[in-house]
N, C-alpha and C positions, 0 to 999 in steps of 0.2 A: 404622355407616359412619364413617369418619374425617372429621372436619370437616363433619359433616352439617348444622350450623347455617348454614354458608355456601352450601349448595347452591342456595338461592333467589336468590343473587346472580347465578346463571347461567341458571337455568330456573324455570319455574313448575311446581308439583307437581300431579299428578293422583292423587287418593286413590280407590282402588277400595274401595267400601264393601260388604263381604261380610256384615256383621252387621246390615244394614238399619237403621242408626242415622241420624237426621237430622244434617246437618253440624254444628250447634251442639253437639249431644250428643257427637258424635265428637271435636270440638275440646276440649270439656270433659274428656272421658275421657282424651284424650292430651295434656293441658295441658303437661306437661313437655317434650314434643317439638315442639309446634306453637305455643306461646305467642309465640315470637319472629317468626313468619312472618305477613306481612300477609295478611288474609283474601282479598284480591283476587289473591293469588299461588296460591291453592288452587282446584282444580277437583275436584268430587266427582262420581263416577259410581257408580251402583248396578248391580250385575250379579247374575244368578242364581248361587247357589253352585255351585262346581265340585267334583265329588265325589272329587277327587284333589289331593294337595298337590304343589307344585313339587318338594319334596325327593324324593317318590316317583318322579317323572318322571326326575330326575337319577340316583337310584339305579338305575333300570331301564336308563338309558343306559350307566351304568358297567359294568353287567352285559351290555351288548350285546343287550338285549331290545328288541323292536319297540315303539315308542311312537307310531307314526303314527296310531293311533286315539285318542290322548290329546291331540293337538296340532292346531291348524289347519294345513292343508297348507303355507302359506307359512313358518310358524314351523318346522315339521318339516324343511323343505328347508334353511332357514338353519342350524339346529342341526347337521344332517348335513354340510353343505357346509363349515362351520367347525370340525367335530369338537368342538363344545362339550360339556363335562361328561365327556368320555371320559378315563378313567384318573385322575380326580381323587381323591386319598386322602380318606377320611372322617376 
């Protein structure tokens, strides 16, 4: 992201931990990206792994394949309503 270091001037970050690392291990592992961010600006959430990557969903949308079974209904509606990811070149 362009100017990623300044993003915490505007928002707090939520980090979705898909690798089941504790927050301190995660911060240590990603030291170069997170060292400048105050710890209180970070919120860590752990979720069950999702068996598909976002890039796979975007690829399917570009091919006009149904992804309704891969997304929560609200997200699917939003993506369709705003024609997100349609016709984006790779």
